N, C-alpha and C positions, 0 to 999 in steps of 0.2 A: 399427429401431423395436422395440417390444415387442409381441408377440402377446398375451401374458397375463402376469400377475404375482400371486403370493401373498405371504404374509409371509415365506416362506422361499425361494421359487424364482421365476425369470422365464424366459420363452422369448423370445429376440431373433432378429431377422432383418435382412437388408440388401437394399435395392433401390436401384439408382442408374441414372442415365442413362449410356449407353455412353460419353459424353465424359468421365465421371468415372473410368472404369476405368483402371488402371495409373498414376493420378496421385496415389494415396494418399488421396483424399477419403473414400472409404467406410471405409478402415481407421482414419483419424483420428477419424471420428464414432463408429465402433464402440468404439474404445479409450476415448473419453470416457464413453460409455454404460456400458461394462464397469467402468470405474473407479468410477463413481457407484454401480452396483449392488453391487460388492464392498465398498465403503465401508460399506454397510448390511448386509453379510454375507449377501447373496442368492446362492443357487446359480443358475448361469446355464446354460441350454441354448441352443445356437445352431442354429436351423433353417436349412438350406441346401437349395435345390432341387437335384435330382440333376444337372441340366445347367448349373448356375451355377458354372463353374470358377473365376471370379474370387472369388466368395464363399467357395469351398472354400479357396482360397489365403489369403485374409484370415483365415479361421477358424484355419488351421494356424499362420499367422504370429503370431496372438494367443494361441496356446497351447491351442487346442481340439483334440480328437481325435475321430474318428468313432465312433459307437456301433453303426453298422450297423442301426439301427432305421429302418424306412421307414413312412411314413404316407400315407394317401389322403385327399384333399380332395374333397368332393362337395357339390353344391348342388342341391336339388330344389325343385319347386313343386308343392304339393298341389292337387288339384282342389277346386272349391268344396264338393262333397260328398265329404269324405274317407272316408266310411264304406265306399266301394267299393274303397278302396286296400288291397292286400294287402302286408304287410311281412314280409320274410323275415329272420330273425335271422341274424347272422353268427356263425360259430364261432371 
């Protein structure tokens, strides 16, 4: 799928059922998506979870290389009265 896309770049990812692993389904879907994005001259970033070894293998096979950049995903829920919430800025 596509996480986000701008006029110049897009970030893609892959998720599949375990029955699809090692059968080439994810790689063929990714290849079609990549081909479509490249046709429009879009720079592609491929996001892979650190523990998703099948996705790493697909990424390497499709010509991607690691950037060694790690990101953190977080989801929060604010209280009804958010005025009491203290936010610490990250450095």
